[in-house]
C-alpha positions in Angstrom: 0.0 0.0 0.0 1.4 3.4 -0.9 2.3 5.9 1.8 -0.3 8.7 2.2 0.6 11.8 4.1 -1.2 13.0 7.2 -3.9 15.6 6.5 -5.1 18.6 8.6 -8.0 18.1 11.0 -11.2 19.3 9.4 -12.4 21.2 12.6 -12.2 25.0 11.8 -8.9 26.5 12.9 -7.3 23.2 14.1 -3.8 22.8 12.7 -3.3 19.2 14.0 -2.4 16.5 11.5 -4.4 13.3 11.4 -3.7 10.0 9.5 -5.0 9.8 6.0 -8.7 8.7 5.9 -9.6 10.3 9.3 -11.3 13.7 9.5 -10.7 14.9 13.0 -8.0 14.8 15.6 -8.6 13.1 19.0 -9.5 16.5 20.6 -12.2 17.3 18.1 -13.6 13.8 17.1 -16.2 13.9 19.9 -17.6 17.2 18.6 -18.6 15.6 15.3 -20.4 12.4 16.0 -23.1 12.8 13.3 -20.6 12.6 10.5 -20.4 8.8 10.7 -24.1 7.9 10.9 -25.3 6.5 7.6 -28.9 6.9 6.3 -29.8 3.3 7.2 -28.5 3.8 10.8 -30.8 6.8 11.1 -33.8 4.7 10.1 -34.0 5.2 6.3 -33.7 1.5 5.5 -35.6 -0.8 3.2 -38.6 -0.7 5.5 -38.7 3.1 5.2 -38.3 2.9 1.4 -41.3 0.7 1.1 -43.4 2.8 3.4 -42.5 6.1 1.8 -43.2 4.7 -1.7 -46.7 3.6 -0.6 -47.2 7.0 1.0 -46.2 8.9 -2.2 -48.6 6.7 -4.2 -51.5 7.7 -1.8 -50.3 11.4 -1.7 -48.7 12.2 -5.1 -48.7 16.0 -4.9 -46.4 18.4 -3.0 -48.4 19.9 -0.2 -46.4 23.2 -0.1 -46.8 23.7 -3.9 -50.5 23.0 -3.6 -50.8 25.8 -1.0 -49.3 28.1 -3.6 -51.8 27.0 -6.3 -49.3 24.7 -8.2 -49.6 21.0 -8.9 -46.2 19.4 -8.5 -45.4 15.7 -8.2 -44.0 14.9 -4.8 -40.9 12.8 -4.7 -39.9 13.0 -0.9 -41.8 12.0 2.2 -40.9 14.6 4.8 -41.2 14.5 8.6 -43.2 17.6 9.5 -41.7 17.6 13.0 -38.1 16.3 12.8 -37.8 13.0 14.5 -34.3 13.4 15.8 -33.9 9.6 16.2 -37.3 9.1 18.0 -38.7 5.9 16.4 -42.3 6.7 17.5 -42.2 10.1 15.8 -40.3 8.6 12.8 -43.1 6.1 12.0 -46.0 8.3 13.0 -47.8 8.8 9.6 -49.6 11.9 10.8 -46.1 13.5 11.0 -45.5 12.8 7.3 -46.1 15.0 4.3 -45.4 14.7 0.6 -43.0 17.2 -0.9 -41.2 17.9 -4.1 -37.4 17.9 -3.8 -37.2 21.6 -4.1 -39.6 22.3 -1.3 -38.0 19.6 0.9 -34.6 21.1 0.4 -35.9 24.6 1.2 -37.7 23.3 4.3 -34.7 21.4 5.5 -32.4 24.4 5.1 -34.7 26.9 6.9 -36.7 25.0 9.5 -34.6 21.9 10.3 -31.1 23.5 10.0 -31.1 25.1 13.4 -33.2 22.8 15.6 -34.9 23.9 18.8 -34.8 21.3 21.5 -37.5 21.6 24.2 -36.8 19.9 27.5 
């Protein structure tokens, strides 16, 4: 295997070098735990794919576009309230809505980007 040089830690402002293939130094690794969770580990597995396809067949139009008077085919099942790993909220169909990709991306960047946690 060829030698690969160490690379800088990806944490902003950290000059530490880490072995090739790693993103963060030991000091900053704990600050970035979400980086390693795959979609299937977050619940978006084959069971979700099947359920979301069935939901889209039953609800084929984007709800946000319809509120604006447009009829756009929905391609994504969105969680109205982000589930944040809660399986009960994840599978609650009353918390689902059909969106087109454009509306889903906009919603995610505005509403879900800076979550508010209520304790």
